[in-house]
N, C-alpha and C positions, 0 to 999 in steps of 0.2 A: 504493499499499499504506500502511495507517495506521502511525502511529508507535507504539511501545510507550508504555505508561503510565510516568510518570517514576520515577526511582529513589527520589526523596524520598517519594513516595506508598508505594512498596513498603516502604521503611524504616519509616514510620509504621505500616504494616500489620503489620510484623514486631514492632514494639514492643508494639502492641495485643495481639498473640498471645501474646507473652512475658509480658504482664501478666495473662493468664488468660482473655481473651475467646475466644469461639468464632470460627470463620472467618466464619460468617454475620453475627455480631454486628458484627465488625470491618469487614466490607464494608458493612454497613448505615451505620456511623458515617462511613466515608470515601466513601460514595455510589458504590461500584463494584458491579457485579453479584454475585449470590450465586455464580455459576459461577466468576467470577474469584477470588472470596474462597476457594472450596473449592480451586481450583487452587494459589493462592499459600500456602494453609495446608499442603498436601501438600508443596509445594516447601521450605517452612521447615522442616517437621518431618524431611523427608529429608535435606536439605543445609544448613540453617541460614540460608539467605537465598532471597528470592524474586527470583532473577537473571532477566534479559531472556533468553528462549530465542531462538536464531537464527531469523530470518524468512526466508521464501522458499524457493525450490528449492535444494537442496544443489548446489554447483558440480560440474561434470563429468557432470550427468545431463541427460536430455532426448533428444529425437528425433535430433538431429544429433551427440550426444557419440561415437557409435560411428563417425562418418565423418570424423573429424579428419583422419586420414592421407589419405583420398581427396581431400579439398579441398586440402591441402598439395601433393600430387602434381600435381593439376590446374593449380594456380597456379604450380608450379615449371616445368611444361612450357610454359605460355602465361600470362606475367605480365599481359597485356592482356586476359584473359578477363573477360567481364561477369558480373554476378550472375544474369542471365537464362540465360546459357549454362551457368553452374554448376548452376542449378536444373534445367535440362532434362538435364544429364549425370548428376545424381544420380537423376533420375527414371529415365532409360534403364538406367543400370547397376545400381541397387540397387531400383528400384521405389518409392522414397520420394518423396512429394510434400510440399514445403514452400513457404512464401512466401519470396520473395527477400530480404525483410528480415531473416528469421531467419538466412540464410546470411551476410549482411552483419555481424550481430551476432557470429556465430561467427568470421568472418575477423578481426573486430576483436579479439576475445579471444585469437586466435591470434597477433596482432601484425602483420597485414597492414594496409596503409593504401591509400588511393587518391590518385592524382595529380590535382590540381586543374588545371583548364585554364589555360594560359598567360595568357589574357585575362580571368581572373576572379580577384578582383574588378576591374571596370573602372577604369582610373585616369582622373584628370580630363583628362589631356592627349590621350586617345584620342577621336576624333570618332565619333559614332554615326550 
């Protein structure tokens, strides 16, 4: 995901608008797109600053958001359950198909971790 344009550029844009330039002219001077200039001008007139809007999907939304309790219950019943077993259980119980990595991300957000193998990373004194 791209980073937002710098705050200094937004502040310079706001100063140009305060000096009486149009949004299109200020965006041309600062070499940003006319659409960005129009968007920033609208924000400056509404709230007084062209602040950065939140990027990405809002937390708590998505395909798996409604199934948090389901996964917590399954992991509580069997702590050694695999991601593939969780994926299959979700498909059987709810009819929802997802990639196992999506389930891994959800479990990480819920605070679950995975236990690493006792032999990984291999130490120098172990023969191979």
